[in-house]
N, CA, C and O atoms as a DFTB+ gen file, in Angstrom:
416 C
 N C O
     1  1      82.061     -17.796     -29.935
     2  2      81.844     -16.363     -30.123
     3  2      80.746     -15.891     -29.180
     4  3      79.851     -16.652     -28.814
     5  1      80.831     -14.636     -28.799
     6  2      79.822     -14.064     -27.905
     7  2      78.504     -13.911     -28.650
     8  3      78.400     -14.240     -29.832
     9  1      77.498     -13.405     -27.939
    10  2      76.192     -13.224     -28.544
    11  2      76.091     -11.936     -29.365
    12  3      75.036     -11.643     -29.927
    13  1      77.167     -11.174     -29.438
    14  2      77.169      -9.981     -30.281
    15  2      77.888     -10.284     -31.592
    16  3      78.801     -11.109     -31.636
    17  1      77.472      -9.616     -32.645
    18  2      78.060      -9.867     -33.954
    19  2      79.497      -9.367     -34.024
    20  3      80.354     -10.003     -34.637
    21  1      79.756      -8.212     -33.385
    22  2      81.101      -7.655     -33.326
    23  2      81.535      -7.546     -31.873
    24  3      80.719      -7.264     -30.995
    25  1      82.803      -7.767     -31.623
    26  2      83.345      -7.560     -30.277
    27  2      83.266      -6.077     -29.921
    28  3      82.884      -5.713     -28.808
    29  1      83.635      -5.223     -30.887
    30  2      83.540      -3.776     -30.732
    31  2      82.954      -3.198     -32.014
    32  3      83.271      -3.649     -33.115
    33  1      82.105      -2.205     -31.858
    34  2      81.550      -1.482     -32.996
    35  2      81.880      -0.015     -32.774
    36  3      81.457       0.578     -31.781
    37  1      82.637       0.572     -33.700
    38  2      83.141       1.937     -33.554
    39  2      82.442       2.840     -34.560
    40  3      82.453       2.574     -35.762
    41  1      81.839       3.899     -34.061
    42  2      81.151       4.857     -34.916
    43  2      81.877       6.197     -34.872
    44  3      82.033       6.795     -33.807
    45  1      82.316       6.662     -36.038
    46  2      82.939       7.974     -36.194
    47  2      81.893       8.940     -36.712
    48  3      81.313       8.717     -37.774
    49  1      81.646      10.013     -35.973
    50  2      80.778      11.056     -36.502
    51  2      81.499      11.690     -37.693
    52  3      82.616      12.189     -37.559
    53  1      80.854      11.665     -38.849
    54  2      81.416      12.298     -40.052
    55  2      80.440      13.354     -40.577
    56  3      80.426      13.671     -41.766
    57  1      79.633      13.884     -39.672
    58  2      78.610      14.847     -40.039
    59  2      79.208      16.121     -40.638
    60  3      80.243      16.617     -40.193
    61  1      78.522      16.632     -41.660
    62  2      78.886      17.906     -42.285
    63  2      77.751      18.887     -42.063
    64  3      76.601      18.605     -42.398
    65  1      78.076      20.032     -41.499
    66  2      77.090      21.093     -41.319
    67  2      77.445      22.252     -42.228
    68  3      78.619      22.571     -42.414
    69  1      76.439      22.871     -42.787
    70  2      76.670      23.998     -43.702
    71  2      76.226      25.321     -43.102
    72  3      76.297      26.363     -43.753
    73  1      75.763      25.274     -41.846
    74  2      75.224      26.489     -41.229
    75  2      76.242      27.208     -40.346
    76  3      75.881      28.143     -39.631
    77  1      77.501      26.789     -40.384
    78  2      78.532      27.464     -39.615
    79  2      78.789      26.886     -38.236
    80  3      79.789      27.230     -37.604
    81  1      77.899      26.005     -37.747
    82  2      78.139      25.369     -36.455
    83  2      79.266      24.340     -36.596
    84  3      79.494      23.822     -37.689
    85  1      79.970      24.043     -35.504
    86  2      81.052      23.061     -35.584
    87  2      80.545      21.706     -36.074
    88  3      79.423      21.300     -35.770
    89  1      81.388      21.020     -36.835
    90  2      81.051      19.667     -37.267
    91  2      82.314      18.822     -37.314
    92  3      83.417      19.327     -37.519
    93  1      82.127      17.550     -37.122
    94  2      83.264      16.633     -37.073
    95  2      83.954      16.503     -38.432
    96  3      85.168      16.309     -38.499
    97  1      83.195      16.607     -39.491
    98  2      83.762      16.456     -40.822
    99  2      84.868      17.470     -41.100
   100  3      85.892      17.135     -41.694
   101  1      84.655      18.709     -40.667
   102  2      85.660      19.747     -40.925
   103  2      86.910      19.580     -40.056
   104  3      87.882      20.317     -40.221
   105  1      86.886      18.628     -39.145
   106  2      88.013      18.376     -38.242
   107  2      88.720      17.057     -38.540
   108  3      89.384      16.494     -37.669
   109  1      88.579      16.566     -39.767
   110  2      89.338      15.386     -40.186
   111  2      88.712      14.054     -39.845
   112  3      89.409      13.041     -39.819
   113  1      87.410      14.024     -39.580
   114  2      86.757      12.787     -39.157
   115  2      86.791      11.696     -40.228
   116  3      86.999      10.525     -39.912
   117  1      86.591      12.068     -41.478
   118  2      86.578      11.048     -42.543
   119  2      87.941      10.402     -42.694
   120  3      88.039       9.190     -42.890
   121  1      88.980      11.194     -42.606
   122  2      90.342      10.659     -42.696
   123  2      90.669       9.789     -41.488
   124  3      91.322       8.755     -41.624
   125  1      90.218      10.203     -40.313
   126  2      90.455       9.428     -39.092
   127  2      89.733       8.085     -39.167
   128  3      90.288       7.057     -38.778
   129  1      88.512       8.090     -39.662
   130  2      87.750       6.849     -39.802
   131  2      88.438       5.903     -40.782
   132  3      88.549       4.706     -40.517
   133  1      88.895       6.432     -41.904
   134  2      89.600       5.611     -42.896
   135  2      90.891       5.041     -42.307
   136  3      91.241       3.889     -42.566
   137  1      91.593       5.844     -41.519
   138  2      92.834       5.389     -40.874
   139  2      92.541       4.251     -39.890
   140  3      93.250       3.245     -39.880
   141  1      91.512       4.407     -39.074
   142  2      91.151       3.364     -38.110
   143  2      90.754       2.077     -38.822
   144  3      91.126       0.985     -38.393
   145  1      90.008       2.207     -39.897
   146  2      89.583       1.032     -40.664
   147  2      90.798       0.302     -41.238
   148  3      90.861      -0.927     -41.203
   149  1      91.754       1.055     -41.763
   150  2      92.979       0.468     -42.311
   151  2      93.784      -0.231     -41.223
   152  3      94.326      -1.314     -41.442
   153  1      93.860       0.398     -40.039
   154  2      94.594      -0.218     -38.908
   155  2      93.974      -1.547     -38.510
   156  3      94.694      -2.512     -38.253
   157  1      92.638      -1.610     -38.457
   158  2      91.972      -2.860     -38.086
   159  2      92.278      -3.950     -39.100
   160  3      92.514      -5.100     -38.731
   161  1      92.273      -3.588     -40.379
   162  2      92.605      -4.567     -41.421
   163  2      94.047      -5.031     -41.281
   164  3      94.330      -6.224     -41.392
   165  1      94.957      -4.097     -41.039
   166  2      96.376      -4.438     -40.898
   167  2      96.611      -5.348     -39.695
   168  3      97.508      -6.192     -39.721
   169  1      95.817      -5.182     -38.651
   170  2      95.942      -5.999     -37.443
   171  2      95.105      -7.279     -37.528
   172  3      95.067      -8.069     -36.585
   173  1      94.439      -7.473     -38.666
   174  2      93.550      -8.618     -38.870
   175  2      92.483      -8.683     -37.769
   176  3      92.155      -9.752     -37.253
   177  1      91.959      -7.511     -37.432
   178  2      90.946      -7.421     -36.382
   179  2      89.602      -6.925     -36.907
   180  3      88.739      -6.524     -36.126
   181  1      89.423      -6.951     -38.218
   182  2      88.167      -6.481     -38.786
   183  2      87.268      -7.662     -39.129
   184  3      87.741      -8.760     -39.423
   185  1      85.970      -7.414     -39.084
   186  2      85.009      -8.436     -39.482
   187  2      84.260      -9.049     -38.323
   188  3      84.431      -8.665     -37.166
   189  1      83.423     -10.013     -38.665
   190  2      82.555     -10.667     -37.698
   191  2      83.338     -11.224     -36.519
   192  3      84.369     -11.874     -36.691
   193  1      82.833     -10.959     -35.325
   194  2      83.474     -11.426     -34.108
   195  2      84.644     -10.570     -33.674
   196  3      85.257     -10.822     -32.637
   197  1      84.955      -9.555     -34.471
   198  2      86.102      -8.699     -34.173
   199  2      85.638      -7.256     -34.058
   200  3      84.780      -6.952     -33.230
   201  1      86.188      -6.361     -34.873
   202  2      85.891      -4.931     -34.775
   203  2      85.305      -4.423     -36.091
   204  3      85.779      -4.775     -37.171
   205  1      84.287      -3.606     -35.986
   206  2      83.697      -2.944     -37.148
   207  2      83.876      -1.445     -36.971
   208  3      83.487      -0.887     -35.945
   209  1      84.466      -0.791     -37.970
   210  2      84.643       0.662     -37.985
   211  2      83.619       1.240     -38.953
   212  3      83.602       0.869     -40.127
   213  1      82.764       2.148     -38.476
   214  2      81.713       2.725     -39.311
   215  2      81.742       4.240     -39.303
   216  3      82.201       4.870     -38.350
   217  1      81.239       4.809     -40.392
   218  2      80.925       6.232     -40.452
   219  2      79.522       6.383     -39.886
   220  3      78.672       5.511     -40.063
   221  1      79.291       7.479     -39.215
   222  2      77.950       7.776     -38.701
   223  2      77.586       9.194     -39.076
   224  3      78.453      10.035     -39.311
   225  1      76.312       9.442     -39.128
   226  2      75.837      10.807     -39.261
   227  2      76.049      11.508     -37.927
   228  3      76.851      11.065     -37.105
   229  1      75.347      12.574     -37.721
   230  2      75.541      13.362     -36.514
   231  2      75.268      12.538     -35.262
   232  3      74.218      11.909     -35.128
   233  1      76.230      12.555     -34.354
   234  2      76.073      11.903     -33.056
   235  2      75.728      12.927     -31.978
   236  3      75.652      12.595     -30.795
   237  1      75.520      14.168     -32.398
   238  2      75.046      15.264     -31.549
   239  2      76.033      15.663     -30.455
   240  3      75.635      16.131     -29.389
   241  1      77.315      15.473     -30.726
   242  2      78.348      15.942     -29.782
   243  2      79.429      16.701     -30.546
   244  3      80.589      16.718     -30.133
   245  1      79.056      17.320     -31.643
   246  2      80.026      18.004     -32.508
   247  2      80.800      19.100     -31.780
   248  3      81.948      19.377     -32.127
   249  1      80.190      19.723     -30.781
   250  2      80.895      20.758     -30.034
   251  2      82.107      20.208     -29.301
   252  3      83.026      20.960     -28.975
   253  1      82.121      18.908     -29.038
   254  2      83.236      18.257     -28.356
   255  2      84.139      17.534     -29.350
   256  3      85.074      16.835     -28.960
   257  1      83.851      17.708     -30.629
   258  2      84.435      16.901     -31.692
   259  2      85.825      17.268     -32.125
   260  3      86.419      18.261     -31.704
   261  1      86.305      16.417     -32.984
   262  2      85.605      15.284     -33.571
   263  2      85.416      14.183     -32.540
   264  3      86.189      14.062     -31.589
   265  1      84.366      13.376     -32.746
   266  2      84.050      12.336     -31.777
   267  2      83.881      10.978     -32.437
   268  3      83.572      10.858     -33.622
   269  1      84.097       9.961     -31.609
   270  2      83.752       8.590     -31.963
   271  2      83.233       7.928     -30.710
   272  3      83.512       8.375     -29.597
   273  1      82.474       6.856     -30.893
   274  2      81.959       6.101     -29.760
   275  2      82.188       4.620     -30.038
   276  3      82.007       4.147     -31.160
   277  1      82.588       3.898     -28.995
   278  2      82.860       2.471     -29.108
   279  2      81.830       1.706     -28.289
   280  3      81.663       1.936     -27.091
   281  1      81.148       0.794     -28.964
   282  2      80.194      -0.099     -28.304
   283  2      80.752      -1.511     -28.306
   284  3      81.501      -1.858     -29.220
   285  1      80.419      -2.346     -27.320
   286  2      79.290      -2.202     -26.423
   287  2      79.568      -1.376     -25.177
   288  3      78.654      -1.181     -24.376
   289  1      80.772      -0.886     -24.977
   290  2      81.098      -0.166     -23.753
   291  2      80.493       1.230     -23.689
   292  3      80.390       1.804     -22.605
   293  1      80.092       1.785     -24.824
   294  2      79.549       3.144     -24.911
   295  2      80.561       4.167     -24.395
   296  3      80.212       5.073     -23.638
   297  1      81.811       4.012     -24.810
   298  2      82.869       4.959     -24.443
   299  2      83.019       5.966     -25.578
   300  3      83.214       5.597     -26.736
   301  1      82.925       7.238     -25.221
   302  2      83.042       8.333     -26.182
   303  2      84.447       8.910     -26.119
   304  3      85.011       9.102     -25.041
   305  1      85.002       9.184     -27.301
   306  2      86.330       9.780     -27.397
   307  2      86.302      10.988     -28.320
   308  3      85.475      11.094     -29.226
   309  1      87.234      11.891     -28.057
   310  2      87.599      12.909     -29.019
   311  2      89.035      12.626     -29.411
   312  3      89.717      11.853     -28.737
   313  1      89.501      13.230     -30.475
   314  2      90.855      12.984     -30.965
   315  2      91.299      14.174     -31.794
   316  3      90.483      14.982     -32.239
   317  1      92.620      14.270     -31.998
   318  2      93.164      15.376     -32.775
   319  2      93.802      14.870     -34.064
   320  3      93.670      15.499     -35.114
   321  1      94.491      13.736     -33.985
   322  2      95.274      13.282     -35.129
   323  2      95.345      11.761     -35.187
   324  3      94.740      11.069     -34.367
   325  1      96.087      11.251     -36.158
   326  2      96.217       9.807     -36.334
   327  2      96.884       9.139     -35.144
   328  3      96.615       7.973     -34.857
   329  1      97.749       9.860     -34.450
   330  2      98.389       9.295     -33.265
   331  2      97.357       9.017     -32.173
   332  3      97.445       8.008     -31.473
   333  1      96.376       9.918     -32.028
   334  2      95.294       9.683     -31.067
   335  2      94.475       8.458     -31.476
   336  3      94.120       7.635     -30.631
   337  1      94.177       8.338     -32.759
   338  2      93.431       7.176     -33.259
   339  2      94.223       5.902     -32.980
   340  3      93.661       4.906     -32.525
   341  1      95.526       5.935     -33.251
   342  2      96.369       4.762     -32.985
   343  2      96.349       4.388     -31.510
   344  3      96.333       3.206     -31.168
   345  1      96.350       5.394     -30.632
   346  2      96.316       5.123     -29.202
   347  2      94.985       4.477     -28.798
   348  3      94.963       3.556     -27.981
   349  1      93.894       4.954     -29.362
   350  2      92.582       4.358     -29.092
   351  2      92.550       2.923     -29.602
   352  3      92.080       2.027     -28.901
   353  1      93.043       2.699     -30.808
   354  2      93.095       1.345     -31.373
   355  2      93.932       0.439     -30.488
   356  3      93.476      -0.622     -30.063
   357  1      95.172       0.867     -30.210
   358  2      96.106       0.014     -29.475
   359  2      95.662      -0.232     -28.036
   360  3      95.727      -1.361     -27.552
   361  1      95.218       0.802     -27.362
   362  2      94.859       0.670     -25.958
   363  2      93.473       0.053     -25.776
   364  3      93.326      -0.956     -25.086
   365  1      92.468       0.652     -26.388
   366  2      91.091       0.219     -26.149
   367  2      90.719      -1.019     -26.962
   368  3      90.286      -2.024     -26.399
   369  1      90.887      -0.950     -28.275
   370  2      90.405      -2.044     -29.121
   371  2      91.293      -3.290     -29.053
   372  3      90.791      -4.413     -29.116
   373  1      92.590      -3.099     -28.927
   374  2      93.501      -4.244     -28.831
   375  2      93.700      -4.647     -27.365
   376  3      93.592      -5.824     -27.019
   377  1      93.989      -3.664     -26.511
   378  2      94.355      -3.958     -25.130
   379  2      93.231      -3.966     -24.121
   380  3      93.420      -4.432     -22.997
   381  1      92.042      -3.455     -24.495
   382  2      90.921      -3.448     -23.573
   383  2      90.973      -2.382     -22.493
   384  3      90.241      -2.464     -21.507
   385  1      91.836      -1.372     -22.669
   386  2      91.995      -0.326     -21.655
   387  2      91.553       1.023     -22.234
   388  3      92.036       1.452     -23.282
   389  1      90.624       1.680     -21.528
   390  2      90.108       2.982     -21.958
   391  2      91.240       4.018     -21.932
   392  3      92.070       4.027     -21.024
   393  1      91.255       4.882     -22.941
   394  2      92.227       5.971     -23.004
   395  2      91.594       7.180     -22.308
   396  3      90.870       7.964     -22.923
   397  1      91.883       7.308     -21.024
   398  2      91.223       8.321     -20.205
   399  2      91.443       9.740     -20.717
   400  3      90.529      10.561     -20.640
   401  1      92.639      10.055     -21.242
   402  2      92.935      11.432     -21.654
   403  2      92.114      11.872     -22.868
   404  3      91.982      13.072     -23.112
   405  1      91.562      10.931     -23.629
   406  2      90.771      11.269     -24.804
   407  2      89.279      11.046     -24.590
   408  3      88.468      11.362     -25.461
   409  1      88.925      10.512     -23.455
   410  2      87.524      10.203     -23.165
   411  2      86.729      11.489     -22.925
   412  3      87.219      12.430     -22.300
   413  1      85.496      11.512     -23.433
   414  2      84.608      12.658     -23.168
   415  2      83.338      12.154     -22.505
   416  3      82.449      12.945     -22.192
C-alpha cells in the first residue's frame, strides 16, 4: 500500500446557507454524496487503501456548485445529476482519467 491512508479522498461540499447566497446543499449535494458512497461500496472500492467519500462543510466555491474535490490530485468538479457522479466515479476514481467537462 502507498503511504497514504486512502488512494482517493473525495469531499462533497454539503454546506447550507440561510442568507440567500448559493449553496451546494440546495443543489442536491447530500443526495449526490450518498449516491457516490453507495457506488464505491457496490464496486468494493471503499475503505482503507481505496476510496473515502466524505461530506464537507463549505469549500468556498458554492458559486460554482455543487462542488466536490478529489485528493490527492486536488481536482475540483461540479455536477448536475447522478449521471455526472457516475461519470466521475467511473472515469476518475476507477479509470484514473479526469473528467474535463466537469472540472472547475
